[in-house]
C-alpha positions as CSV (number, residue, x, y, z in Angstrom):
1,X,73.9,72.8,123.2
2,X,72.8,74.7,126.3
3,X,76.4,74.6,127.6
4,X,77.7,76.0,124.4
5,X,75.2,78.9,124.7
6,X,76.3,79.3,128.4
7,X,79.9,79.4,127.3
8,X,79.2,82.1,124.6
9,X,77.3,84.2,127.1
10,X,79.9,84.0,129.8
11,X,82.8,84.7,127.4
12,X,80.9,87.6,125.8
13,X,80.0,89.0,129.3
14,X,83.7,89.0,130.2
15,X,84.6,91.0,127.2
16,X,81.7,93.4,127.8
17,X,82.9,93.8,131.5
18,X,86.3,94.8,130.2
19,X,84.8,97.5,128.1
20,X,82.6,98.6,131.0
21,X,85.8,99.1,133.0
22,X,87.1,101.6,130.3
23,X,83.6,103.2,130.2
24,X,83.4,103.8,133.9
25,X,86.9,105.1,134.1
26,X,86.4,107.5,131.2
27,X,83.2,108.9,132.7
28,X,85.0,109.3,136.1
29,X,87.7,111.3,134.4
30,X,85.3,113.4,132.4
31,X,86.3,111.9,129.0
32,X,83.6,112.0,126.3
33,X,82.4,108.5,125.3
34,X,80.8,108.7,121.9
35,X,79.3,105.2,122.1
36,X,79.2,102.4,124.6
37,X,78.0,99.1,123.1
38,X,77.1,95.7,124.6
39,X,77.7,93.1,121.9
40,X,79.1,93.4,118.3
41,X,77.6,93.6,114.8
42,X,74.4,95.4,113.7
43,X,72.7,97.4,116.4
44,X,69.3,96.2,117.5
45,X,68.8,99.0,120.0
46,X,70.3,102.5,120.4
47,X,69.6,105.3,122.8
48,X,71.5,108.6,123.2
49,X,71.8,110.1,126.7
50,X,74.0,113.1,127.1
51,X,77.1,112.8,125.0
52,X,76.9,109.0,124.8
53,X,75.0,106.7,122.6
54,X,74.2,103.4,124.3
55,X,73.7,100.4,122.0
56,X,72.8,96.7,122.1
57,X,74.1,94.7,119.2
58,X,73.1,91.4,117.8
59,X,76.2,89.3,118.6
60,X,76.7,88.6,122.3
61,X,80.5,88.4,122.0
62,X,81.8,91.5,123.7
63,X,81.3,95.2,123.2
64,X,83.3,98.4,122.8
65,X,83.8,101.8,124.3
66,X,84.4,104.5,121.7
67,X,86.1,107.5,123.4
68,X,86.6,110.9,121.7
69,X,90.3,111.3,120.8
70,X,91.1,107.6,121.2
71,X,92.0,106.9,117.5
72,X,93.1,110.4,116.5
73,X,93.8,113.7,118.2
74,X,90.8,115.9,119.0
75,X,90.5,119.5,120.0
76,X,87.7,118.7,122.4
77,X,88.9,119.4,126.0
78,X,86.9,116.2,127.1
79,X,88.8,114.0,124.6
80,X,91.1,111.2,125.7
81,X,94.2,112.7,124.1
82,X,93.8,115.9,126.2
83,X,93.9,114.1,129.5
84,X,96.9,113.9,131.8
85,X,99.2,111.0,132.4
86,X,97.4,109.5,135.4
87,X,94.0,109.8,133.9
88,X,95.1,108.0,130.7
89,X,96.8,105.3,132.8
90,X,93.7,104.8,134.8
91,X,91.5,104.6,131.8
92,X,93.8,102.2,129.9
93,X,94.2,99.9,132.9
94,X,90.6,99.9,134.0
95,X,89.5,97.2,131.6
96,X,92.0,94.7,133.0
97,X,91.2,95.8,136.5
98,X,87.5,95.1,135.8
99,X,88.3,91.7,134.4
100,X,90.3,90.7,137.5
101,X,87.6,92.0,139.8
102,X,85.0,90.0,137.8
103,X,87.1,86.9,138.2
104,X,87.4,87.5,141.9
105,X,83.7,88.0,142.3
106,X,82.9,84.8,140.4
107,X,85.2,82.8,142.7
108,X,83.6,84.4,145.8
109,X,80.2,83.4,144.5
110,X,81.4,79.8,143.9
111,X,83.2,79.6,147.3
112,X,80.3,81.1,149.2
113,X,78.7,77.7,149.5
114,X,81.9,75.8,150.2
115,X,81.8,73.6,153.4
116,X,85.6,72.9,153.5
117,X,88.8,73.5,151.6
118,X,91.7,71.2,150.9
119,X,95.0,72.5,152.4
120,X,98.6,72.0,151.4
121,X,99.3,70.6,154.9
122,X,100.6,67.0,155.1
123,X,98.4,64.9,157.4
124,X,99.8,61.5,156.6
125,X,102.0,59.5,154.2
126,X,101.1,56.4,152.2
127,X,102.5,53.1,153.4
128,X,106.2,52.6,152.6
129,X,106.5,56.3,151.5
130,X,110.3,57.1,151.9
131,X,109.7,60.9,152.1
132,X,108.9,60.9,155.8
133,X,112.0,61.3,158.0
134,X,113.7,63.6,160.5
135,X,115.6,65.2,157.7
136,X,112.7,65.1,155.2
137,X,109.0,65.8,155.3
138,X,106.9,65.3,158.4
139,X,103.3,65.2,159.3
140,X,102.0,68.7,159.9
141,X,104.3,70.3,157.4
142,X,102.6,73.0,155.3
143,X,104.1,73.4,151.8
144,X,104.9,77.0,151.2
145,X,106.9,76.8,148.0
146,X,108.1,74.3,145.4
147,X,111.1,75.0,143.3
148,X,110.8,78.7,144.0
149,X,107.1,78.9,143.2
150,X,104.7,79.8,146.0
151,X,102.0,77.4,146.9
152,X,98.8,79.5,147.1
153,X,96.2,76.7,147.1
154,X,96.1,72.9,147.5
155,X,95.9,72.3,143.7
156,X,99.3,74.0,143.3
157,X,101.0,71.1,144.9
158,X,100.2,68.7,142.0
159,X,100.8,71.4,139.4
160,X,104.2,72.4,140.7
161,X,105.4,68.9,141.5
162,X,104.4,67.8,138.0
163,X,106.5,70.6,136.4
164,X,109.7,69.2,137.8
165,X,111.7,67.0,135.4
166,X,114.9,66.1,137.3
167,X,113.3,64.5,140.5
168,X,115.0,66.8,143.0
169,X,113.0,69.6,144.5
170,X,113.6,72.8,146.5
171,X,110.9,72.8,149.1
172,X,110.0,75.3,151.8
173,X,107.6,74.1,154.5
174,X,106.3,75.7,157.7
175,X,106.9,73.3,160.6
176,X,106.0,74.2,164.2
177,X,105.7,77.9,163.2
178,X,109.1,78.1,161.5
179,X,110.2,77.9,157.9
180,X,112.2,74.8,157.0
181,X,114.2,74.6,153.7
182,X,114.7,71.3,152.0
183,X,117.1,71.9,149.2
184,X,117.8,69.3,146.5
185,X,115.2,67.0,148.1
186,X,114.8,63.8,146.1
187,X,111.3,62.8,145.3
188,X,110.0,60.2,142.8
189,X,106.6,58.9,141.9
190,X,105.8,55.4,143.0
191,X,102.9,53.1,143.1
192,X,100.8,53.3,146.2
193,X,97.4,52.2,147.4
194,X,94.7,54.6,148.4
195,X,92.3,54.1,151.3
196,X,90.0,51.9,149.2
197,X,92.8,49.7,148.1
198,X,93.1,51.0,144.6
199,X,96.6,51.6,143.2
200,X,97.8,55.0,142.0
201,X,101.1,56.5,141.0
202,X,102.2,59.5,143.0
203,X,104.4,60.8,145.7
204,X,102.5,59.3,148.6
205,X,101.6,62.6,150.3
206,X,98.2,62.9,152.0
207,X,96.7,66.2,152.7
208,X,94.0,67.5,155.0
209,X,90.9,69.7,154.8
210,X,89.9,72.7,156.9
211,X,86.3,73.8,157.7
212,X,85.2,76.8,155.6
213,X,84.5,80.0,157.5
214,X,83.6,83.4,156.3
215,X,87.3,84.6,156.5
216,X,88.7,81.4,154.9
217,X,86.2,81.8,152.0
218,X,87.5,85.4,151.4
219,X,91.1,84.3,151.8
220,X,90.8,81.3,149.5
221,X,89.0,83.4,146.9
222,X,91.8,86.0,146.9
223,X,94.7,83.5,146.6
224,X,92.8,81.5,143.9
225,X,92.5,84.7,141.8
226,X,96.2,85.4,142.4
227,X,97.0,81.8,141.5
228,X,95.2,82.3,138.2
229,X,97.6,85.2,137.5
230,X,100.5,82.9,138.1
231,X,99.0,80.2,135.8
232,X,98.8,82.8,133.0
233,X,102.4,83.8,133.6
234,X,103.5,80.1,133.6
235,X,101.6,79.6,130.3
236,X,103.4,82.6,128.7
237,X,106.7,81.3,130.1
238,X,106.1,78.0,128.4
239,X,105.4,79.7,125.1
240,X,108.7,81.7,125.3
241,X,110.8,78.6,126.3
242,X,109.2,76.4,123.6
243,X,107.5,74.0,126.0
244,X,104.3,75.0,124.3
245,X,103.5,76.4,120.9
246,X,100.7,78.0,118.8
247,X,99.0,74.6,118.6
248,X,98.5,74.7,122.4
249,X,96.8,78.1,122.3
250,X,93.0,78.6,122.2
251,X,90.9,81.4,121.0
252,X,87.2,82.2,121.5
253,X,86.0,79.0,119.8
254,X,88.4,76.9,121.9
255,X,87.4,78.6,125.1
256,X,83.7,78.2,124.5
257,X,84.3,74.6,123.5
258,X,86.2,74.0,126.7
259,X,83.4,75.6,128.8
260,X,80.9,73.4,127.1
261,X,83.0,70.3,127.9
262,X,83.4,71.1,131.6
263,X,79.6,71.6,131.7
264,X,78.8,68.4,130.1
265,X,81.2,66.4,132.3
266,X,79.5,67.6,135.5
267,X,77.3,65.2,137.5
268,X,74.5,67.7,137.8
269,X,73.2,70.9,136.3
270,X,74.3,72.8,139.5
271,X,77.8,71.4,139.2
272,X,77.9,72.2,135.5
273,X,77.0,75.8,136.2
274,X,79.7,76.0,138.8
275,X,82.3,74.5,136.5
276,X,81.5,76.9,133.7
277,X,81.6,79.8,136.2
278,X,85.0,78.6,137.6
279,X,86.4,78.3,134.0
280,X,85.0,81.8,133.4
281,X,86.9,83.1,136.4
282,X,90.1,81.6,134.9
283,X,89.4,83.3,131.6
284,X,88.6,86.7,133.3
285,X,91.9,86.8,135.1
286,X,93.7,85.5,132.0
287,X,92.1,88.4,130.0
288,X,93.3,90.9,132.7
289,X,96.9,89.7,132.5
290,X,97.0,89.3,128.7
291,X,95.6,92.8,128.1
292,X,98.3,94.4,130.2
293,X,101.1,92.9,128.1
294,X,103.1,95.6,126.3
295,X,101.9,94.6,122.9
296,X,100.7,97.1,120.3
297,X,96.9,97.4,120.1
298,X,96.4,96.0,123.6
299,X,95.9,98.1,126.7
300,X,99.4,97.2,127.8
301,X,100.8,98.5,124.5
302,X,99.0,101.8,125.0
303,X,100.3,102.0,128.6
304,X,103.8,101.3,127.3
305,X,103.6,104.2,124.8
306,X,102.1,106.4,127.5
307,X,105.1,105.8,129.7
308,X,107.6,106.2,126.8
309,X,106.0,109.5,125.9
310,X,106.2,110.7,129.4
311,X,109.9,109.9,129.5
312,X,110.4,111.6,126.2
313,X,108.6,114.7,127.5
314,X,110.9,114.8,130.6
315,X,114.1,114.2,128.6
316,X,113.5,115.9,125.2
317,X,110.5,118.1,125.8
318,X,108.6,116.3,123.0
319,X,106.7,113.1,122.5
320,X,106.2,110.5,119.8
321,X,103.8,111.8,117.1
322,X,100.4,110.3,117.6
323,X,100.2,109.2,114.0
324,X,103.3,107.0,114.4
325,X,101.9,105.4,117.5
326,X,98.6,104.8,115.7
327,X,100.5,103.1,112.8
328,X,102.2,100.8,115.3
329,X,98.9,99.9,117.0
330,X,97.3,99.3,113.6
331,X,100.1,96.9,112.6
332,X,99.8,95.2,116.0
333,X,96.1,94.9,115.5
334,X,96.5,93.2,112.1
335,X,99.1,90.8,113.4
336,X,96.9,89.9,116.4
337,X,93.9,89.3,114.2
338,X,96.0,87.1,112.0
339,X,97.2,85.1,115.0
340,X,93.6,84.9,116.2
341,X,92.5,83.6,112.8
342,X,95.2,80.9,112.9
343,X,94.2,79.9,116.5
344,X,90.5,79.9,115.6
345,X,91.1,77.7,112.6
346,X,93.0,75.3,114.9
347,X,90.1,75.3,117.4
348,X,87.5,74.6,114.7
349,X,89.7,71.8,113.3
350,X,90.0,70.2,116.7
351,X,86.3,70.2,117.0
352,X,85.4,68.8,113.6
353,X,88.1,66.2,113.2
């Protein structure tokens, strides 16, 4: 139960951080914020300071930042609708930026205690591995890309090799300071023995570790956050190509359930805490990317209309009426809520069955 509560708090905090990004950007640009809330539902605490009411609400599942002129045009000079292009762009994008920064900070915290990092550098091959040769892979090769996808961190090797279905790979490695391209390189999984004599199925590649330093912790934190962006993009790609469907999607219930599971599977409470934080970092970056998609009702949809309106002003000296844009966002919101309801039902069904 404690891990479920931890998952709820982490997920709620990430949504609140998103709204905090909008709030800070709005205040920086001089936009009037009518209310900034932590949590949803009935208010248990409210305090007005200046033009803004700050509230704490009973449900720890997010928050909101209600800006003047956000839903409808306002004559107030400090309203959102009366701001310039760059101010609006900054305010709309600030939530996603804050989520990405939150994910990066979480990774930095986790990696601050790391003693070493696995690297995508080949240090040896399993016995009888056919991949080692003068024209193939060699000890010391550092994998740079697999089938056109960059290898950011060691875990990418297994992910990217596993996505291939035809058994031939396009590899780029760094060897003796130079890039070497291995095009249409055949690789297949075989049964090998690890150092303890246990059999496993894999490619027979053995990788090394490097001692963690201050700079390597910073570098690994950054590339891990960037890698999370790529994972989100690959997930969306799978949805568009049909490799994954709605049944594979998860909403808040599924995310919290998954956080609880990674906590329960840990060997210690410290490991459980780190696992939940790591999963939280994945979700933070995922929220950043998803919110920037050009979908009505999302920040990306607002940015899309902002750009379209700017183009219309340059070409036709007029912009799309605000009421039509609001209609589209309202429809998008209803459709997103319907999708979330379907996904949430699936999540609950997976848990109770």
